[in-house]
N, C-alpha and C positions, 0 to 999 in steps of 0.2 A: 705241202706238208696239210694233213688234217687237224682242225679243232682240237683234236683230243690231246695231239701231241705240244699243244702250247702248255708251259707250263703256267700255275696259276697267279703268279705274278703279272702275267704281259694279258689277263685275261679282262676288261671289266665288269664291273661286279652288280649285275644283276639284282643280284639276292636285295640291292638296297631300295630296291622299287617293288619288287615281292619278291615273298621267299621261294617262290615254285612258280611255274605253268599256272597249277590246280588255285593256285589264294590268286593268279590273277584271271581266270577264268569265273570266279565267284564274284570277280570285283569286277568284271565286268555286265555277270546276269542282272547284276543289283545296278548297272546304271545303266541297261536297258529299260527299267524304270524311266522314266522324261521326269521332271519336275515337274509342277504342276505353273509352268509359264502363263496358261492358259487362261486364269485365274487372274491375270491382271490386264488380258487385255480392254481396253475400253479405259483403266483405270492409271493409265502412265500423263496424271495432269498435273501430278505436285508431289512436292519432296519427297513427304511421306513411302508413298507409294513408290517413287521410281526406286527407292536408298531399298527400299523392303527385297523389289527386282532384283536391283545388282547384284543384294547379298545371297539372295534364293542362287540363281545364273553363276557366281562366282565360283559357291560353293563346288555347284556341281558339276563347274567346267576342269576347277583344279584337281579331281576326280578323273575326269574325265582324260584329260591331257596325263597325266599321272599313266595310266592304262594306254596311253594311244603310246607312250615312249619306251613302257616295253617292248608293244609290241613290234615297234619300230625297232629299236634294238638288235631284237630276238632275232626278226626279218635280217636284219644284215648281217648277222656273225655268216648264215646259209644260209644264199638267196634260196636255194634249191629246196630245204624244208616244207614237205607243202603244210603241217602245221601253222608253220606260223606266219606264212602268204595269206593262209586264211581267218590269221590273226588279225593280219593290216589290212584285210577287205573287211572285217566286221568291223573294226573301227573306224573307216571310213565312211559306212554306211553309217554306220550312229551319226557319229558329226553330221554327218551331210541331214537324216534325219530334224538331230537339234538343230540345226540352222533355221531348218522349215518352220520349226514350233515355233523361234523364235525371232522368226523374221518380221512380226508388225510390228515392234520394238520401237525401231527407227522412224518407222512414217509415222507412228504415234506422236512421237517427239518432240520430229521436225511437225509437223499442222502445227502444232502449237505456236500461239504468236509471241515474236519472239522475244518482250518483255519476259511473258510467263517463263520461257525456257531458261532467262539470263537468273529470273531469280531463283529456278528448281537448280541452276552450276550453282549459284554464291553461295547454297546452302549447306551451312556447316556439316550437318550431316552426308551432307555427298563429294567434303572434301578431297576424300581418292580417286572419285571423277572430274574433276572440274576439266583436268585438261581436253580431258575424250570430251565432255559435253560444252566443250568450248569449240572444241572440232566440229561437233554436229551443230552447232550453230551456225561456224560458218559452209557446211557442207547441207545448209538447208535451202538455201538456193537449187540446190542440183539433185534431191531426195525428193523422188515423184508421191503418189499417191500411194495407201498401203496395196490394195487391187493389182494398180504398178508396178509397185516395188518386186511386188509375190510373182507375177510374173518376167521381170528380170532373172528376179532369182532361178526362175527354173530355165533360163538360158543358157546360166553357166554349161555347163554339161554339151549341150551342142554348139555352142560359142568355143568352146576345148577341141573341138574338132581340127581345126587347123593345126595344133601344137601336137594332136596323139597323132595325125597322117604323117607329119614330120618326125617325130618320131620313130615310128615304124619304118617307114622308109631307110631313115639314117642308121638305125640296131638292126633292122633284120633283113631291108629289101634291096640294101642298095645292091648292089653286084660289083662289087671290088677283084679285079681282079687279081690273077698270081705275078709274081715275078721270083728271078734269079736273087739271094739274098742270101749273101755269105756260102755261096756253094750249094745251096740248096733252094727249092723251086718250092715258094714259100706267098701263100694266098696274103695279104694285104688285109690292114685293120687300121681301127682306127688307132688302139696303143702301140702297133708297130709299125705307123707313118709317124708317129710323134719319134718314136724311139729311131727310125734309121733320119729322122731333121734332124736330130740332134746328135750324129754320128759323125766318124769323122769319113766317112765313104762318101764322097763327094756324086760318084757316076752313082751308085744307088740313093743316093738324094732325086738325084736328076729323075731319075726311074721310077719313083715313088711319086715324086709330085707329078710328072704326066699321067703316070695310070690313074692315080688318086681323083685328080681331080676330072678326069675323061669319063669316070662314073661316074661324078655330077652332072657330066656333061649332057649321057644320055637320058639322063629322065629332070634335064634343067627346065622344062615346060610346065612339067607336075608340079618340082618347086619354084617356080617363081607364081602358079596360079595357088600353093599353097600359103606362099608369102601372102600374097597378095587376100586370101582369106580371111588372113590374120589380122592385115590393117584394116579390111573392112570390118570385121569385125569390131574392132577402137571408132575407127570412125561412129557405127551403130551409137554405142556408146558415149561415145562425145556430141550426139544429134540429140540421144532422146535426153542427154543430163541438160546439155544449153552450154556444155564447156566452149569455150574461145578457138581449141585448139584441139589433139589427142595429146601432145606436148604437154597443154595447162595442166589438162586433166591428171596426167600423171604425176606430176610438181607436185597439184593439189593432194593428191593421194600425201605425199611424203611429207605433205606439209612445210613446202619447201621455198623461197622465193624467187621466179625466174634469174633473176641477177644472180645468181649462183650458177647455176645453169650456163650462162652468157657466160659470165667470167671466166669459167672453163674455156667453152670452146674460144672464143677471145685471145685467151694466153696459148693456148697450143698452136693458134695459127700464128701469133707472133713467134712466137720461138720453135717455130718447127725448121728454121735452118740449122740452130745448131743440131737436131737429128738428122738433116743431110751432110752437115758434116760429119755427124757420127756416124755414116753410113759411110764416107770417104774413108774414114779412120779404120772402120771397120775391113772395106776394101783393101786398103795395104797395110793392114794387120794378117790376112786371111792370104796376101800375094796372091790376090786375081787379075788379071787382065779383066772378067768380064764377071760381074758378080748377079748372082740369079733370086727370085725366092729365098729357095729354095739352101737359102747358103744364111740364112740370117738367126736360124735357133742353136746354129753350135758357138759352143764357148770359143775365145781366142786365144785361150789360153787350156794346152794342152796337161793332161795331167796329174792336175793339181785338186783335184780332190779332198775332200773331207772326208777321210774310208772313216767311220768311227762306229762301233758297236753304239746299242740306244743306250745304255747306262752311263756310256763315255758322250753323246750327242745331247742328253738331259745337259747334263754337269754343265759343259759347255751355255747350254742355255740360259742355266741359273746365274755362271759369271759372267752373259752376254747381258741380263734381264737386268742386273747389281745395282743399278742407275733407280731403280723402281723400289726400292728397298726392304728391307728382311722382313715385312710383313707381307706383303707380296712373294717373295721365294719361298717364305712358309708355306704357303699357298700351293705353290708349284711343287713342291715336295708332297701338299698334302693330294691331291689328286695322283703322282703317281704310286704313292704309298698305299694307298685307301682304293687305289685300283678304280679312276676312270677311266683311264686309257685303256685303249685291246691295241697291242701294238701289233701283231705281226700280220702279216700276211698267208690266209689259207686257203685248201680250195672251197669254193663257192660264197667266201666271204667278199662283201661290197668292193668296191675298186675306191682307189683315193682317198679322199681323207674330209673328215669335217668333226664340228664339235658339236652338240645339241642341248641346250639348256631350256627345262620345264619349270615354271613354277613352284617352290616346294621339295627342289629336289637337288639336290648336287648335280653338274654338266658332264656329259658325257664327252671321249673323246674318242674318235676312232683313226687310227694311222694303220697302210700296212707300211712298218719303216723297211729302211734298206739304209749299207752306209751309204749313202751320196750325200755329198750338201745341200740338194733343194729338201733332201729328207728332215734333214739340220733344221734348216729354214720352217722346216711346215712340222716341228714339232712345236716352236716358238713361236707361228700361227694358231695354230688351233687353242692352243692353252693360252692364247691369249682372245680368242675367240669365250673359249672354257670360264676363264676369269673372269670378262667382262660380264656374263649372264648372271656367274654366282654373285658378285657386288650387286648387279640390278634386281634383281631376285631377293637377294638378303637385306635391299634397303629402300625397297617399295613397295609398296600393297599390287597385289597383283594387279589395278586396274591399270598399274603405270608400271608396271617391270618388263615389259618389251619392247624392247628398243624398236625404233624403226630400221626399217633393211638400211634406209640413206646412212647409218651410222655404223651398221655391223660390219664393215672392214676397219674400220678406225682402229680399234682397238689391235686386231692382231695385226696387223702389216708396222703400227709401235712397237710392236716385241721384232716384226724382222728387223727395221731400221735400227731400231737399237744394238741387236745382236750384230748384224753389221759393223757397226760403227765400231762395236767391240772389238770383233776382227782385227779391223783394218788397223787401230790404235795401236795393236798388240802384238802383230804377226812380223815378223823378222824377214818371213821371205817376202822377195822380191816378187818371185814367180803367182804365190796364194793371195798377194798385196794387186795386183795384175787382176787375178782370177776373179777377186772378189768386186773390183773395182767393175770390171765387166759384167758382171751377176748383178748388182745395183740399176749400172745405163739398164739393162737390159729389162729389169723389176721395172723402171720407170716406164721404157720403152712400150711393153708387152701392157701394162696395168694403166698408164695416162696418156700417152699419146695414140694408142692402137685402140684403146676402146674408147677415148674421145673420135676420135675415127670411125667405130661402129656407132655411135651416138646421131654423128653428125650423116650417116646409112640412112638411118632408122627414120629420121627428122625431117628428112628430104626426101623419104621413099611415103612416108605418110601424107605429105604436104602436095606431094604431085598425083596422088590418090583424092583428097581432099580437094585440089583442082579441079578434079572430074576426068584426069590423066589414067586411063586405068596402067596399069604394073604390068608389066611382061620381063623375058631374059633378055632382053633389047635393052632397056631405059635402065630397066636393074643392074646392070652390070654395066653399062659406059657410065651410072652414076660410080659404081664403087672402085673401080678403074681408077677414074678420077680424079677420088679422093686416095687411092692408094700412090699415084704418084703425087699429091699438092704435100699427103704428107711425110711420105719419104723421098722425095725430092728423084730427079730424073737423069742427076751428071753421075752419081757413083750405082747408080742400081738399073738394072736393068727388068722393069716391070713384063715378067711373063703374059702372056695372054690369059692362060689356065687362070691368073690370078684374079681375073674381071666376076670369075663365079662363086669365088671362096664368102660372098655372103648368103649364098644358099646350103651353105654347110655350119654356118650359125644357130646352133638352138637356143642362146638366150633371147636373140631378133623375136621370138615367140611370146616374151614376155617383157614386151614394146617397152623401149628405153627406163634398160633395167642397166644397163653395162653404163653408163654416165658415172653411177655410184662407187663403181671400180676408182674411177680416176678421181672423182671428187675425195673418197678416203681414203686416196693413199698421198694428195695435198696434205689432206687435215695431219693425215700421221708423220711427214717429215719435221710439218709444223712443229707439233707437238714434241717429235722425240727432240727437234733440235734448242726445244726451252728448257725441256729437261736436264738435257746437256749442258746447258749454257748456265742453268738459274737452281738447277737441283731441288729443294725439299718445296720449293715454293710451287713451285710449276708442275711438280710428284703428287701435292694437295688436291692444284686444282684438276690436274689430270684424273684422279680419285676421282674426286665429286662427278669427274665426265662418268665413266663409271659405272659410279652410286645412280646416276642421275635418271636410267630406265626411259622412260616415256612422261618424263612429267612435265617436258616442255619440248617447244618444239627443239628439231635438232641443230638447225642451226646455232640456237640462241647457245645448246648442252655444246655446241665447240666452241663458238667463242669464248665459252666460259675455261676451255681449257687452252686457251690459245691458239685456237684455228681459225680466225677471221676469212670466213669464205664471201660472206658480203666485198673482200674487199680483194683487190684483184695482186696488191699486191703478192697477198698469202700462197696465191696460181706461183707468180713470178719465183717465189723463193724457190718453190719446187722444182722448176726450171735452171736456177740458179746451181740448186744441187744436183741436176741432173751435169751442165754445162762443166762444174768444179771435178765432178768425178772425170769426165771426160777429158782437162784436162790435166788431171796426174797420172789419168792412166796413158796419153802421150808424154810427158814427162818419165815414165820409166820405160819406152819400149828405146830396146839400146841402139 
C-alpha cells in the first residue's frame, strides 16, 4: 500500500511542527546562522556569563531539534524520497557544526577550581542547570584540556567506523542464501528469518537457522576483527580519560552506581535454575525429544492470537491501562485523535516501531500495525514512551527534560505489564491465558535473562582485551557458547554449535554496555506495575512524579521514588518471582 492510500486519521500530523516543506526550509536557512557562542569563550567563569551562555544555546537548540524532528519524521514516512534524505543529511551536518562551535564550553567549565564551579552550580540563576552542573563537577577528573577535548571530538567520526562496517556487512553485504520456504525458493533476510523462527514449520526453522549462521560463519574473522576494533575504541577512551574500566565509563555516563549492575547480574545468576526449568517445560509442552535453539521463539500455545483492528486494539489498551487513571487515558485518546501516531505499514516506510519526543512539541509514534498480539502490546509500549516524553517535557525546563537512556524503557514496559495483567485477570479462555503467560515469560526471558547474558559477554570481552588478550573468532565464540549454556542450562536444550557465533550478529554490541539497561528497565517496570495494582492512587502519583522527573536527578533516585529500588537485590528477586509465578500458573493449566 502506498502512503497516499492511507486515511488521514492514520497518518501522523507533521504540520504540528512545520506547516509545509517550505516552512521547514526557511527555518533551516535561519538556523544556518549559528548563535554567537564564540563571544563567551574565556568568559565562562561566573554565574552571570554561564547563565547567559546556556540561555543562548538552549534557545537555539530547541529550534534546531524542532527542525530535526520534522526532517526525521518525513524521512521515515518513505525512506526512498531523496528530498527528505537530503533534509536529514543537512540536519546532521548542521548539528555537527554546532557541536564543534560549542565544544569549548565543557573543558572551560571543568578547568575551573572545584569551589568556583560549585558556587556557579548553586547560584539561583542556574537552578535549571543544577543537576547537569553537578554532573560536570563529578566528570571534572575525566575531562581533558580544551585542545585535547577538541582532538577527541574530532575522533568521533573515525572511531565509529567499526559500527559502520558492521552495519554495512549486516545490512548490505551479508551473503544470505536461498532456501525452500512455503513451496518456493526464497532468499533469507533478517526479517524472514525472524518470521520463520516464530513459525510452526520446524524443518524450515532448522534449515533457516543453519543457513543463516552459515552466512555469518563465512565472514566470522572479519566480524571478530570489527568487534575487536569497537572494543579497542572503548579502551582508548577509557585510558585517555582515566576510567578504571570500560564498564565503569559506561555506568558513569548514565549516573548509575555499579551495585545496580552487579545486583542484576547476581540475581539472574541466582535464578538461572528457574530458566532451566522453563526450558524443560517448553520442551515438554512442545512434545520434543530434543529441543534446539531454533525452538525457542515459537509460542507454546497455537491459534490464541489477539487479531484486532487498530481501533479495537487501542480500546483494549485503554482498558488495560485504566489503573493509571482518567488523565492518562485522556492523553492516550488525545494522541490517537490528534494524530500523533503513524499507524499503517506502507511502501518505503521505515520498519518497526518507535516513539520520539522533542522539547516544545508533542511526541510522535511510528507503528506498522498488524492484527497480532505483539502489535497490540506495541501500541501500549510506544505510547508509554510517548507519554513519558510528554510529561517530562511538560514538567521540566529544557535542560532537565531529556531523561536518561537508563530509564527510557521503564514507562513503555510498565504499560505492557499492566496490559498483560489486565488480560490475565479478565480472560475466561484457558487457551488465551496460557498464551499470555507464555508471552510474559518470554518477555522476561528475552529482556531480562537474555540481555543480561549479552551484558556479561560484553563485560568479559572488554576485560579480556583490557588484560591484553586479543579478541578473535575462537575466544569470542567460546565465551558466548559457555554463557549460553549457563543461562539456558544443558539438560533440556541442545546448544547447537552455530549459536556460538550469535555474538557476531548483535548490533547493540556496537553501543557498548547498552543492553543491560533493557534488563534493569523491565525489572523496574515489574516493580512499579505491581505497586500500582496493589496500592492504587498513591503508587500512581509516585509513578507520575517519575514520569515528570526528566533528568532532574539521577535515574536510580527517580526510580526509587516510583517504588523500584535497584540498589536492593530484593527488587531483582521480585522480578524473578514474577517469572516463576507465571511458570507455576502455566504448568497448573496444562492438560
